[in-house]
C-alpha positions as CSV (number, residue, x, y, z in Angstrom):
1,M,26.6,-20.8,14.7
2,G,29.8,-19.3,13.3
3,S,31.3,-17.8,16.4
4,S,29.5,-19.9,18.9
5,G,30.2,-23.1,16.9
6,F,33.9,-22.3,17.0
7,F,33.8,-21.7,20.7
8,L,32.0,-25.0,21.4
9,L,34.3,-26.9,19.1
10,C,37.4,-25.5,20.7
11,I,36.1,-26.1,24.2
12,L,35.2,-29.7,23.3
13,H,38.6,-30.4,21.7
14,S,40.2,-28.6,24.7
15,M,38.4,-30.8,27.2
16,V,39.5,-34.0,25.3
17,A,43.1,-32.8,25.1
18,L,43.2,-31.7,28.8
19,T,41.7,-34.9,30.0
20,S,43.9,-37.1,27.8
21,G,47.0,-35.2,28.7
22,A,46.3,-35.4,32.5
23,L,45.6,-39.1,32.2
24,M,48.9,-39.7,30.3
25,M,50.9,-37.7,32.8
26,F,49.5,-39.2,36.0
27,Y,47.8,-42.5,35.2
28,S,49.6,-43.8,32.1
29,N,49.9,-47.4,33.6
30,E,46.2,-47.6,34.4
31,V,45.2,-46.2,31.0
32,F,47.5,-48.8,29.3
33,I,46.0,-51.6,31.3
34,F,42.5,-50.4,30.7
35,S,42.9,-49.9,26.9
36,H,45.3,-52.8,26.1
37,G,44.8,-55.4,28.8
38,R,47.4,-56.5,31.3
39,E,49.4,-58.8,29.0
40,R,49.9,-56.3,26.2
41,A,50.3,-53.4,28.6
42,S,53.2,-55.2,30.3
43,K,55.0,-55.3,26.9
44,L,54.4,-51.5,26.5
45,F,55.8,-50.8,30.0
46,G,59.3,-52.0,29.1
47,S,61.3,-55.0,30.4
48,T,64.1,-53.3,32.4
49,P,63.8,-50.6,35.0
50,H,65.7,-48.2,32.7
51,D,63.3,-48.9,29.8
52,Q,60.4,-48.3,32.2
53,L,61.8,-45.0,33.3
54,I,62.3,-43.8,29.8
55,I,58.9,-44.9,28.7
56,Q,57.2,-43.3,31.7
57,T,59.2,-40.1,31.2
58,S,58.2,-40.0,27.5
59,D,54.5,-40.6,28.3
60,S,54.6,-37.8,30.9
61,F,56.1,-35.3,28.4
62,S,53.6,-36.4,25.8
63,G,50.8,-35.9,28.3
64,L,52.2,-32.5,29.2
65,L,52.3,-31.5,25.5
66,L,48.7,-32.6,25.1
67,F,47.7,-30.7,28.2
68,A,49.4,-27.6,26.8
69,I,47.5,-28.0,23.5
70,G,44.3,-28.3,25.4
71,F,45.1,-25.1,27.3
72,F,45.9,-23.4,24.0
73,L,42.6,-24.5,22.5
74,F,40.8,-23.2,25.5
75,M,42.5,-19.8,25.0
76,V,41.8,-19.8,21.3
77,A,38.1,-20.5,21.9
78,F,37.7,-16.8,23.0
79,V,39.0,-15.3,19.8
80,K,36.2,-13.4,18.0
81,D,37.8,-12.9,14.5
82,R,35.9,-15.0,11.9
83,E,38.9,-15.1,9.5
84,F,41.1,-16.5,12.2
85,H,38.4,-19.1,12.9
86,N,38.6,-20.4,9.3
87,F,42.4,-20.2,9.3
88,F,42.6,-22.1,12.6
89,A,40.1,-24.7,11.5
90,K,42.0,-25.4,8.3
91,G,45.2,-25.9,10.3
92,C,43.4,-28.3,12.6
93,V,42.1,-30.3,9.7
94,L,45.7,-30.6,8.3
95,L,47.0,-31.5,11.7
96,H,44.5,-34.4,12.1
97,I,45.2,-35.6,8.6
98,A,49.0,-35.6,9.3
99,M,48.3,-37.6,12.5
100,A,46.2,-40.1,10.7
101,V,48.9,-40.5,8.0
102,W,51.6,-40.9,10.7
103,R,49.6,-43.6,12.4
104,I,48.9,-45.5,9.1
105,Y,52.5,-45.5,8.0
106,F,54.4,-45.8,11.3
107,E,52.3,-46.9,14.2
108,R,50.8,-49.7,12.1
109,K,54.2,-51.3,12.1
110,L,53.9,-51.8,15.8
111,E,50.8,-53.9,15.4
112,E,52.3,-56.9,17.3
113,D,52.6,-54.8,20.4
114,L,49.6,-52.4,20.0
115,G,47.2,-54.8,18.3
116,H,44.7,-52.9,16.2
117,D,44.9,-49.8,18.4
118,W,46.4,-47.7,15.5
119,L,43.2,-48.3,13.5
120,R,41.0,-47.0,16.4
121,L,43.3,-43.9,16.6
122,V,43.2,-43.3,12.9
123,V,39.3,-43.3,13.0
124,A,39.5,-40.9,16.0
125,D,41.8,-38.5,14.1
126,I,39.5,-38.6,11.1
127,A,36.5,-37.9,13.3
128,L,38.2,-35.0,15.0
129,G,39.3,-33.6,11.6
130,L,35.8,-34.0,10.2
131,S,34.4,-31.9,13.1
132,W,36.6,-29.0,11.9
133,V,35.6,-29.7,8.2
134,F,31.9,-29.5,9.2
135,F,32.6,-26.2,11.0
136,L,34.3,-24.9,7.8
137,V,31.4,-26.1,5.6
138,Y,28.9,-24.5,7.9
139,S,30.7,-21.2,8.1
140,W,31.2,-21.2,4.4
141,R,27.5,-21.8,3.9
142,E,26.7,-19.1,6.4
143,K,29.0,-16.6,4.6
144,Y,27.6,-17.2,1.1
145,D,23.9,-17.5,2.0
């Protein structure tokens, strides 16, 4: 599983990031309405045209960054070095933990606008981080068996 598991995990995470990034860049309004409902989404869009432009630009750049991360994960999937796989997986675990902590301490304060969306995102960050932990445990078990 070592090398093929890393490849599959990178491709899975890449597809999630590429899809999410593309949706954020091109369909952010529709995604907000679908995920938050019309009333709450209207608050997230901003009240003035200037605010709306800034929020839309920010969402587009965030989507572009996420798309670039997905493309990077796609490229990394083809690396064959097992030591790099472990190093990269550990970095991904730390990144997902940092994102969960960020959401708990900062996005939670936006609860009146986002509802309980931050909690769903924290669970998603933990699940994505756990996928890398399972890869590390499996590769460690494979190495020492």
